[in-house]
N, C-alpha and C positions, 0 to 999 in steps of 0.2 A: 901136511901131507902133497906128497910125491901125486907129477901126472900121473903119471899108472895106477897110482889111489881116485886122484879123479875120476877118469876115466872108467874105472869100474865101478863106482859110487854112480855114475850117470846111468852105464849101462845096469843095473843090482835097482839101480831108481827106476827104472823102466819095469818092471819086473812087481818092485815093491809096492807101485803106483793101481799095478792091477790086481795084487791081490790085495790089497786096502780094499777097491775098491768090489770085488767079492766078499768081500769079510761087513759092508756096509749092507742092509737089507733092500729093498726094497730099490726104485728108480731115484736115478740119483740126476740133478738136473744142470753137469757139467758135462762136457765133450771131452776128449781123448785124449786134450792137450793138455788140460790143465789136471789131469788123471797125474797125466804124464811128470809133471811140474813137482806135483804135490809128492807123491814118488820119489824122484829126485831129492825135493826135499827134505822129507825124512828117511831117507840114505844118510845126509849125509849128517843128520841131525840126530837121530840113532844112531850112526859109527861113534859121534862123540858121549852120549852118552850113555854106552854102550862099555866105552875106553873110562869113563868116569866111574863106573861099576863096576870096572875089573874085570871082564865077559865079553872084551870087544877078543880077547883072540887066546884061542883058545883050544886042545888038541885038535882034529879033525871040523867036524859041520862048528860055526857060530850059534848054534839055535836064538841061543838067549838074545841076538845081538840080533836076529834074522823079527823076534815077535818083537821086538823093540821096533822096530823098521816097519814090522808090518801094522800093527796098531796103532804108531804116529800114521803112517799110511792112510787109518783107516776112520784114525779123529779130524786129520783133515780134509777127505774126502766126504765128510759127513760135516760138519764145517762148511765147507766149501759149496757143498749143495746148496745146505737150509739156505745161507745169503741169494745165494742165484735162482734159490725160490722165492725168496720174497720179494725182487727183483718182478 
């Protein structure tokens, strides 16, 4: 992955984290910074998974890649929120 790909994954990760948080119902017990970190991680992992499944590079918008990333972010936000709520 080139540096431009890393920078775009970080920027997209911000949006992915927010979208992932919006997908999870109820109140989340994590802050904005954790949401951003989860979104960035979901962007990187989601891109790798999309490439593994062969849906990373399509004509136009990569909707499947976005869906994978948002699903990962929602799962990460929910899991981290549950862990934080137990403390």
